[in-house]
C-alpha positions as semicolon CSV with decimal commas, in nm:
position;residue;x (nm);y (nm);z (nm)
1;M;-0,118;21,392;14,419
2;K;-0,153;21,108;14,405
3;D;0,082;21,033;14,773
4;L;-0,120;21,106;15,048
5;I;-0,047;21,361;15,320
6;V;-0,009;21,174;15,642
7;F;-0,103;21,327;15,935
8;G;0,144;21,416;16,218
9;K;0,400;21,203;16,034
10;P;0,764;21,204;16,235
11;S;1,021;21,336;16,094
12;I;1,311;21,102;16,102
13;D;1,585;21,146;15,930
14;K;1,979;20,906;15,874
15;N;2,127;21,087;16,203
16;D;1,788;21,016;16,403
17;I;1,840;20,604;16,291
18;N;2,204;20,631;16,317
19;E;2,168;20,734;16,676
20;V;1,942;20,461;16,830
21;A;2,122;20,250;16,577
22;K;2,437;20,313;16,866
23;V;2,184;20,232;17,114
24;L;2,151;19,827;16,960
25;K;2,468;19,776;16,921
26;S;2,603;19,894;17,256
27;G;2,481;19,618;17,469
28;W;2,265;19,867;17,665
29;I;1,934;19,924;17,578
30;G;1,772;19,962;17,902
31;N;1,756;20,273;18,139
32;G;2,112;20,398;18,099
33;P;2,362;20,652;17,983
34;K;2,215;20,777;17,680
35;T;1,865;20,848;17,906
36;K;2,070;21,076;18,136
37;E;2,222;21,249;17,870
38;F;1,885;21,314;17,708
39;E;1,745;21,431;18,060
40;K;2,073;21,649;18,075
41;Y;1,960;21,834;17,699
42;F;1,566;21,839;17,790
43;K;1,683;22,055;18,201
44;K;1,867;22,265;17,935
45;H;1,668;22,301;17,661
46;V;1,330;22,406;17,920
47;G;1,526;22,539;18,181
48;S;1,440;22,355;18,459
49;K;1,654;22,214;18,747
50;Y;1,562;21,857;18,699
51;A;1,408;21,675;18,474
52;I;1,305;21,304;18,453
53;A;1,173;21,126;18,122
54;V;0,953;20,830;18,171
55;N;0,730;20,614;17,959
56;S;0,525;20,867;17,865
57;C;0,285;21,240;17,916
58;T;0,057;21,040;18,082
59;S;0,315;20,876;18,332
60;A;0,435;21,200;18,357
61;L;0,098;21,356;18,480
62;S;0,014;21,004;18,714
63;L;0,295;21,056;18,908
64;S;0,257;21,406;18,937
65;L;-0,104;21,364;19,061
66;K;0,046;21,114;19,331
67;L;0,330;21,300;19,430
68;L;0,067;21,597;19,503
69;S;-0,120;21,307;19,736
70;I;-0,431;21,383;19,481
71;G;-0,630;21,097;19,605
72;R;-0,974;20,986;19,654
73;G;-1,255;21,297;19,699
74;D;-1,016;21,537;19,582
75;E;-1,121;21,745;19,282
76;V;-0,834;21,880;18,954
77;I;-0,983;22,085;18,736
78;T;-0,866;22,084;18,408
79;T;-0,970;22,153;18,045
80;P;-1,228;21,939;17,849
81;I;-1,039;22,046;17,535
82;T;-0,716;21,754;17,555
83;F;-0,723;21,399;17,507
84;A;-0,797;21,188;17,727
85;S;-0,528;21,107;17,956
86;T;-0,515;21,389;18,081
87;A;-0,844;21,292;18,276
88;N;-0,797;20,990;18,269
89;V;-0,488;20,979;18,490
90;I;-0,704;21,199;18,771
91;V;-0,996;20,917;18,763
92;H;-0,698;20,657;18,837
93;E;-0,613;20,880;19,134
94;G;-0,945;20,813;19,316
95;A;-1,061;21,191;19,213
96;I;-1,287;21,359;19,008
97;P;-1,172;21,506;18,702
98;V;-1,391;21,915;18,711
99;F;-1,418;22,014;18,362
100;A;-1,381;22,446;18,268
101;D;-1,448;22,583;17,983
102;I;-1,203;22,731;17,706
103;D;-1,197;23,002;17,527
104;K;-1,378;22,938;17,197
105;E;-1,060;23,129;17,014
106;T;-0,727;22,980;17,136
107;G;-0,892;22,651;17,235
108;N;-0,724;22,701;17,624
109;I;-0,873;22,716;17,914
110;S;-1,016;22,988;18,084
111;P;-0,886;23,164;18,356
112;E;-1,186;23,277;18,494
113;E;-1,379;22,953;18,435
114;I;-1,149;22,760;18,676
115;K;-1,212;23,039;18,938
116;N;-1,551;22,996;18,905
117;K;-1,512;22,546;18,958
118;I;-1,296;22,585;19,264
119;T;-1,446;22,471;19,560
120;S;-1,303;22,307;19,890
121;K;-1,245;22,033;19,734
122;T;-1,030;22,194;19,516
123;K;-0,624;21,984;19,505
124;A;-0,515;22,085;19,186
125;I;-0,548;22,202;18,844
126;I;-0,403;22,055;18,493
127;M;-0,326;22,350;18,216
128;V;-0,261;22,213;17,853
129;H;-0,103;22,415;17,677
130;F;-0,332;22,365;17,367
131;A;-0,167;22,344;16,993
132;G;0,128;22,474;17,143
133;R;-0,045;22,774;17,309
134;P;0,005;22,870;17,605
135;C;-0,243;22,920;17,875
136;E;-0,233;23,232;18,044
137;I;-0,063;23,152;18,230
138;E;-0,064;23,433;18,469
139;K;-0,363;23,471;18,567
140;I;-0,384;23,160;18,652
141;M;-0,124;23,100;18,921
142;N;-0,270;23,374;19,085
143;I;-0,568;23,236;19,116
144;A;-0,434;22,939;19,231
145;R;-0,158;23,122;19,466
146;A;-0,453;23,301;19,586
147;K;-0,632;22,921;19,666
148;R;-0,363;22,781;19,743
149;I;-0,426;22,496;19,467
150;E;-0,128;22,349;19,315
151;V;-0,057;22,372;18,946
152;I;0,050;22,078;18,703
153;E;0,156;22,185;18,336
154;D;0,049;21,920;18,028
155;C;0,320;22,037;17,784
156;A;0,255;21,777;17,577
157;H;0,176;22,014;17,298
158;A;0,410;22,264;17,426
159;V;0,769;22,147;17,383
160;E;0,925;22,454;17,230
161;A;0,637;22,744;17,388
162;K;0,733;23,015;17,599
163;Y;0,563;23,272;17,870
164;K;0,710;23,605;17,881
165;K;1,040;23,439;17,837
166;M;1,013;23,152;18,039
167;S;0,978;22,800;17,919
168;C;0,642;22,592;17,993
169;G;0,656;22,330;18,220
170;N;0,816;22,589;18,460
171;F;0,535;22,768;18,587
172;G;0,370;22,477;18,773
173;V;0,516;22,216;19,087
174;A;0,531;22,012;18,716
175;G;0,581;22,029;18,394
176;C;0,480;21,695;18,144
177;F;0,595;21,647;17,784
178;S;0,511;21,391;17,515
179;F;0,751;21,255;17,267
180;Y;0,451;21,035;17,123
181;P;0,509;20,998;16,726
182;T;0,299;21,296;16,636
183;K;0,445;21,526;16,915
184;N;0,693;21,824;16,781
185;I;1,046;21,611;16,882
186;T;0,977;21,241;16,914
187;A;1,113;20,951;17,050
188;G;0,869;20,671;16,929
189;G;0,741;20,729;17,251
190;G;0,838;20,831;17,623
191;G;0,787;21,150;17,795
192;M;0,972;21,404;18,088
193;I;0,899;21,535;18,401
194;V;1,056;21,880;18,463
195;T;1,034;22,053;18,837
196;N;1,226;22,273;19,001
197;D;1,137;22,076;19,369
198;K;1,403;21,854;19,479
199;K;1,192;21,697;19,675
200;M;0,968;21,606;19,422
201;A;1,219;21,542;19,120
202;D;1,403;21,273;19,410
203;R;1,077;21,113;19,483
204;T;0,957;21,080;19,113
205;K;1,332;20,922;19,027
206;I;1,261;20,612;19,279
207;L;0,831;20,593;19,179
208;S;0,901;20,605;18,857
209;S;1,168;20,292;18,889
210;Y;1,011;20,048;19,066
211;G;1,028;20,205;19,421
212;I;1,354;20,056;19,364
213;N;1,656;20,300;19,518
214;K;1,935;20,165;19,288
215;S;1,895;20,167;18,868
216;A;2,029;19,836;18,706
217;R;2,230;20,104;18,564
218;K;2,405;20,166;18,859
219;R;2,445;19,791;19,016
220;F;2,560;19,710;18,682
221;E;2,809;20,044;18,705
222;N;2,883;19,945;19,068
223;K;2,917;19,577;19,009
224;V;2,672;19,553;19,344
225;N;2,302;19,350;19,259
226;F;2,189;19,446;19,625
227;Y;1,917;19,735;19,594
228;E;1,645;19,833;19,847
229;V;1,238;19,892;19,787
230;I;1,158;20,170;19,941
231;E;0,871;20,228;19,779
232;C;0,587;20,025;19,568
233;G;0,659;20,240;19,268
234;Y;0,538;20,202;18,846
235;N;0,746;20,078;18,573
236;Y;0,783;20,400;18,432
237;Q;1,122;20,444;18,283
238;M;1,241;20,544;17,955
239;N;1,440;20,331;17,802
240;D;1,765;20,410;17,631
241;I;1,632;20,336;17,245
242;L;1,354;20,603;17,314
243;A;1,608;20,814;17,441
244;A;1,863;20,792;17,166
245;L;1,588;20,916;16,893
246;G;1,426;21,188;17,099
247;L;1,798;21,319;17,194
248;S;1,837;21,325;16,790
249;Q;1,518;21,519;16,735
250;L;1,608;21,758;17,012
251;K;1,951;21,894;16,879
252;K;1,707;22,003;16,542
253;I;1,411;22,126;16,763
254;K;1,466;22,525;16,614
255;K;1,548;22,424;16,250
256;N;1,194;22,220;16,259
257;L;0,974;22,451;16,490
258;K;1,113;22,706;16,177
259;T;0,927;22,533;15,927
260;R;0,652;22,415;16,116
261;K;0,593;22,846;16,149
262;E;0,660;22,920;15,757
263;I;0,398;22,646;15,754
264;W;0,142;22,814;15,956
265;N;0,199;23,157;15,778
266;Q;0,103;22,959;15,493
267;Y;-0,186;22,846;15,563
268;L;-0,283;23,186;15,735
269;N;-0,206;23,382;15,424
270;G;-0,381;23,116;15,190
271;L;-0,752;23,096;15,467
272;A;-0,782;23,386;15,576
273;D;-0,998;23,542;15,344
274;L;-1,241;23,220;15,362
275;E;-1,543;23,305;15,600
276;E;-1,618;22,951;15,652
277;I;-1,289;22,891;15,839
278;S;-1,202;23,061;16,143
279;L;-0,805;23,047;16,196
280;P;-0,613;23,049;16,476
281;P;-0,551;23,422;16,625
282;K;-0,319;23,628;16,621
283;T;-0,027;23,498;16,857
284;P;0,092;23,796;17,124
285;K;0,409;23,946;17,120
286;D;0,502;23,778;17,464
287;I;0,438;23,441;17,386
288;I;0,641;23,132;17,175
289;H;0,345;22,940;17,014
290;A;0,483;22,580;16,986
291;C;0,295;22,521;16,590
292;H;0,203;22,162;16,712
293;L;-0,117;22,161;16,580
294;F;-0,302;22,446;16,298
295;T;-0,636;22,358;16,406
296;T;-0,950;22,548;16,242
297;L;-1,287;22,580;16,325
298;L;-1,551;22,525;16,056
299;N;-1,867;22,769;16,026
300;L;-2,069;22,548;16,005
301;E;-2,411;22,778;15,966
302;K;-2,211;22,903;15,631
303;L;-2,158;22,526;15,505
304;K;-2,358;22,278;15,326
305;I;-2,232;21,977;15,452
306;S;-2,066;21,833;15,782
307;R;-1,770;21,815;15,932
308;N;-1,776;21,453;15,921
309;K;-1,826;21,572;15,482
310;F;-1,562;21,791;15,477
311;I;-1,296;21,574;15,636
312;S;-1,392;21,234;15,438
313;I;-1,355;21,519;15,073
314;L;-1,020;21,593;15,213
315;R;-0,937;21,272;15,256
316;N;-1,089;21,101;14,900
317;K;-0,773;21,428;14,784
318;G;-0,546;21,222;14,944
319;I;-0,486;21,495;15,247
320;C;-0,575;21,347;15,600
321;T;-0,654;21,587;15,864
322;G;-0,750;21,569;16,252
323;I;-1,017;21,637;16,525
324;H;-0,869;21,783;16,816
325;F;-1,049;21,691;17,087
326;L;-1,390;21,603;17,116
327;A;-1,472;21,753;17,469
328;L;-1,393;21,509;17,719
329;H;-1,744;21,604;17,933
330;K;-1,922;21,451;17,663
331;Q;-1,796;21,114;17,679
332;P;-1,958;20,794;17,821
333;A;-1,682;20,736;18,024
334;F;-1,617;21,083;18,227
335;R;-2,021;21,095;18,196
336;K;-2,075;20,877;18,430
337;I;-1,850;21,035;18,698
338;I;-1,950;21,378;18,666
339;G;-2,259;21,347;18,565
340;E;-2,469;21,419;18,202
341;N;-2,575;21,785;18,235
342;I;-2,235;21,898;18,230
343;Y;-2,299;22,215;18,007
344;L;-1,985;22,460;17,816
345;P;-2,081;22,620;17,537
346;N;-1,762;22,712;17,447
347;A;-1,603;22,342;17,497
348;E;-1,892;22,213;17,278
349;Y;-1,912;22,455;16,994
350;F;-1,512;22,410;16,985
351;S;-1,530;22,044;16,949
352;E;-1,801;22,024;16,717
353;R;-1,598;22,189;16,431
354;V;-1,247;22,151;16,473
355;V;-1,017;22,037;16,215
356;S;-0,639;21,972;16,200
357;L;-0,442;22,017;15,914
358;P;-0,121;21,896;15,823
359;L;0,152;22,017;16,014
360;D;0,548;21,899;16,062
361;A;0,886;21,942;15,902
362;N;0,846;21,690;15,600
363;L;0,566;21,915;15,441
364;T;0,650;22,097;15,134
365;S;0,515;22,461;15,048
366;E;0,378;22,258;14,727
367;Q;0,202;22,058;14,889
368;I;0,055;22,301;15,154
369;E;-0,034;22,454;14,867
370;Y;-0,237;22,195;14,769
371;I;-0,388;22,139;15,026
372;I;-0,515;22,533;15,062
373;K;-0,597;22,496;14,676
374;T;-0,846;22,229;14,838
375;I;-0,948;22,413;15,074
376;R;-1,076;22,617;14,933
377;K;-1,225;22,471;14,606
378;T;-1,510;22,248;14,886
379;I;-1,593;22,569;15,067
380;K;-1,685;22,738;14,700
381;R;-1,842;22,466;14,640
382;Y;-2,030;22,363;14,920
383;S;-2,039;22,758;15,088
384;K;-2,452;22,851;15,188
């Protein structure tokens, strides 16, 4: 196969390009009507009362912590199997990230491990719906309510995910979504905060826009430049260029999820008999998996090669893969904060073996068959 199979290639079509072009030609490319339209449709998609578009999921998480008054000396429990930004925002608020171990099969944070990590300093939990599979939300929320701890949902992977018929993002005080280029819905960047709390929504709008009480668009429409800075806010706004692409992508969400599910099942059927690889566990009937990442775990004890060598072989065959994720409690920046002696066996096992296979709506059945065939040949050659 001559063409490189890129990992996480965004699915962009003519409609997406046309919608962005319309904004570029409109004369207004900042935060304005297209952003409001995107918020409206996203709110409807998720089923939340409020949705505020921002410039990244990281900003969404950061604002959520600020609105909960998380600060110095506080502890926030989260998973070590996530992207750095989930824990970075905790540190930036002056709080301490407390990593709880995961379920080794799903990659999601373990409710029992959360319970074991709670102290008098615990002020919040950030649960990450890893790879698009909802966490054990009911158990986590029951623990949080009993201890009067707030919950923020990191839904960066979970834009289509549902738990017991309710969209992820509606269970905690806020849900934070990502539209990064590799995500199921991309805007080329940007994020969204959803909430059912009016006070949180109102303050999010202010804080994300410099702390100013009137947006530039409102001042333009009202022909009045007067405004007040009522808080010391941030420049976290989304612009209409990103919103136009995000909105166009949102309208294709069901179609693209159907395609990714077909790819998911093709992988399952093609690799299920290999003892050297563990595949994602079966999805329970009461959840909808967003199928963002197809993560496999290499059973290294049954292979004569390392993960790096396995990834290198696939790359030489034109197949790009990912590692989701390198456990955060083992990373130098966090070891300085939490210490060197944190042992989370499931997270470490997962982190050392995980390989994510290509999964996006651009891929053809022929490409997936090629990936499966290549993996099978590689495993056969290097199996012990």
